[in-house]
C-alpha positions in Angstrom: 18.0 19.0 -17.7 18.3 15.3 -17.3 15.9 13.2 -15.2 17.2 11.5 -12.1 16.7 8.1 -13.9 19.0 9.2 -16.6 21.6 10.3 -14.0 21.4 7.0 -12.2 21.9 5.1 -15.5 25.0 7.2 -16.2 26.7 6.3 -12.9 28.4 3.0 -12.0 26.1 0.9 -9.7 28.9 -0.3 -7.5 30.1 3.3 -6.9 26.5 4.2 -6.0 26.3 1.3 -3.6 29.6 2.4 -1.8 28.4 6.0 -1.5 24.9 4.9 -0.3 26.1 2.6 2.5 28.8 5.1 3.5 26.1 7.7 4.3 23.4 5.2 5.4 25.2 2.2 6.9 23.3 -1.0 7.9 22.3 -0.9 11.6 22.9 -4.0 13.8 19.1 -4.3 14.6 18.5 -4.7 10.8 20.5 -8.0 10.8 18.1 -9.9 13.1 17.7 -13.4 11.6 21.1 -13.5 10.0 22.9 -15.1 13.0 23.6 -18.4 11.2 25.5 -17.0 8.2 28.9 -15.4 7.7 29.6 -11.7 7.5 30.7 -12.2 3.9 27.3 -13.9 3.1 25.4 -11.0 4.7 27.4 -8.4 2.7 26.7 -10.4 -0.5 23.0 -10.6 0.1 22.8 -6.9 1.0 24.8 -6.0 -2.1 22.6 -8.1 -4.4 19.4 -6.6 -3.0 20.7 -3.1 -3.6 22.0 -3.9 -7.1 18.6 -5.4 -8.0 17.0 -2.2 -6.7 19.3 0.0 -8.9 18.6 -2.2 -11.9 14.9 -2.0 -11.3 15.0 1.8 -11.2 17.1 2.0 -14.4 14.5 -0.1 -16.3 11.3 1.1 -14.7 8.9 2.9 -17.1 8.6 6.5 -15.9 5.1 7.9 -15.4 5.4 11.6 -16.1 3.2 14.2 -14.4 2.5 16.7 -17.1 0.9 19.2 -14.6 4.1 19.6 -12.6 7.8 19.7 -13.3 9.8 18.9 -10.2 13.6 19.6 -9.9 16.1 18.1 -7.5 18.9 20.5 -6.6 21.8 20.8 -4.1 22.2 23.8 -1.8 24.6 24.8 1.0 23.1 24.5 4.4 23.6 23.9 8.1 23.4 20.2 7.8 23.3 19.2 11.5 23.6 20.6 15.0 27.0 22.2 14.5 28.5 21.9 10.9 27.8 23.4 7.5 27.4 21.1 4.6 25.1 20.5 1.6 21.5 19.3 1.3 19.4 18.0 -1.6 16.0 19.6 -2.1 13.1 19.2 -4.4 11.1 22.2 -5.8 8.2 22.6 -8.2 9.3 24.6 -11.3 5.9 26.1 -11.8 5.9 27.5 -8.3 9.5 28.8 -8.7 8.6 30.6 -11.9 5.6 32.3 -10.3 7.4 33.7 -7.3 9.3 36.9 -7.2 10.3 36.4 -3.6 12.2 33.1 -3.6 12.0 32.8 0.2 8.3 31.9 -0.5 9.3 28.9 -2.7 8.7 25.6 -0.9 10.8 22.5 -1.0 9.0 19.2 -0.8 9.5 15.7 0.7 8.7 12.9 -1.6 9.0 9.6 0.3 5.3 9.0 -0.3 5.8 9.5 -4.1 5.6 6.4 -6.2 9.0 5.5 -7.7 7.7 5.4 -11.3 6.7 9.1 -10.9 9.8 10.2 -8.8 12.2 8.8 -11.5 10.9 11.6 -13.7 12.2 14.4 -11.4 14.7 16.6 -13.2 18.2 17.3 -11.9 19.2 21.0 -11.9 22.0 22.0 -14.3 23.5 24.4 -11.7 27.2 24.0 -11.0 26.8 23.0 -7.3 24.3 20.3 -8.2 26.3 18.9 -11.2 29.4 18.9 -9.0 27.6 16.7 -6.4 25.5 14.3 -8.5 26.4 11.3 -6.3 24.9 13.1 -3.3 21.7 13.7 -5.3 21.5 10.0 -6.3 22.1 8.8 -2.7 19.5 11.1 -1.2 17.0 10.3 -3.9 17.5 6.5 -3.4 17.1 6.9 0.4 13.8 8.9 0.0 12.2 6.6 -2.5 13.1 3.4 -0.6 11.9 4.8 2.8 9.1 2.2 2.7 11.1 -0.6 1.1 13.1 -1.0 -2.1 9.9 -1.8 -4.0 7.8 0.5 -1.7 6.1 -2.6 -0.3 4.9 -0.7 2.8 3.9 2.4 0.9 0.1 1.8 0.7 0.0 0.7 4.4 1.8 3.9 5.5 -0.4 6.1 3.3 -3.5 4.5 4.9 -2.0 5.1 8.4 -1.2 8.7 7.6 -4.7 9.4 6.2 -6.3 7.7 9.2 -4.2 10.0 11.6 -5.2 13.1 9.6 -8.9 12.2 9.7 -8.7 11.5 13.5 -7.1 14.9 14.1 -9.7 16.7 12.0 -12.6 14.9 13.5 -11.4 14.8 17.1 -9.0 17.8 17.8 -9.8 17.5 21.5 -7.8 14.3 21.7 -4.6 16.2 20.8 -2.3 16.4 23.8 0.6 18.8 24.4 3.8 17.0 25.3 4.9 17.7 28.9 8.7 17.2 28.9 9.0 17.5 32.6 6.4 14.7 33.0 8.3 12.6 30.4 11.6 13.1 32.3 10.0 12.1 35.6 8.4 9.0 34.0 11.7 7.7 32.5 14.1 9.0 35.2 15.8 11.4 32.8 17.9 14.3 34.1 17.1 17.9 33.2 20.1 19.6 31.6 21.4 22.7 33.4 20.8 25.9 31.4 23.3 28.7 31.7 22.0 32.3 32.2 22.4 33.5 28.6 22.3 30.1 26.9 18.7 30.2 25.5 19.3 33.7 24.0 22.6 32.7 22.4 21.2 29.4 21.1 18.4 31.2 19.4 20.8 33.6 17.8 22.9 30.6 16.6 19.9 28.9 15.0 18.6 32.1 13.5 22.0 32.7 11.9 22.1 29.1 10.6 18.6 29.4 9.1 19.5 32.8 7.5 22.6 31.2 6.0 20.6 28.2 4.7 17.8 30.3 3.2 20.4 32.6 1.6 22.2 29.7 -0.1 19.0 28.1 -1.1 17.7 31.2 -2.8 21.0 31.6 -4.7 20.5 28.1 -6.2 16.8 28.7 -6.8 17.6 31.9 -8.7 20.1 30.0 -10.9 17.6 27.3 -11.6 15.0 30.0 -12.5 17.4 31.7 -14.9 18.1 28.3 -16.6 14.4 27.7 -17.0 13.8 31.2 -18.3 16.6 30.9 -20.9 15.3 27.5 -22.0 11.8 29.1 -22.4 13.3 31.9 -24.5 15.3 29.6 -26.7 12.2 27.3 -27.2 10.0 30.3 -28.2 12.7 31.6 -30.6 13.2 28.2 -32.3 
């Protein structure tokens, strides 16, 4: 399996840029302070920043974690409220190899992972993943730039997260349950009408969607596990 850094290096940076901003377009509120320049100049600046970001990732020295091998993979899923699509997940190979019941295998977020470490994630050699490498790249770039292209806000966000965790552990009595009726009254929001069987049918819908997603995810996990097992057998025989 190749690392995500190798996969990024093998793809055209302009094609990555087009795919990235198609899925994650610039919002208007992100353009504050650009009122005195033309739209063309804005696009040029955004493009240059992104291309510099890609080039930095291509040349950054990867810091491998020898205690854990992480694998990015694509799986079919209910991708939003109503439609079926594909998602990109991250699993830990060691955990995958130890589990007989693949529904117990966790997928992990990695926006708090340093880029030099995340670039060492492997990309699954399964057909679905290899057929959708651009989706893997785009999602990976989004996750590792969640706190800035150079993760300039990462340390601050980590501190805030740790502070919140400590406060919850030390003062659980301060936790408050959200009262949605109170919030609606405060902001003058209307309460949606609920049909007689709506709640029951909605639950069935989400249960079916979750069952579908878990089934598809386990199929892909099983294929990754078989690849890793075959690789281990070949290595031991060589």
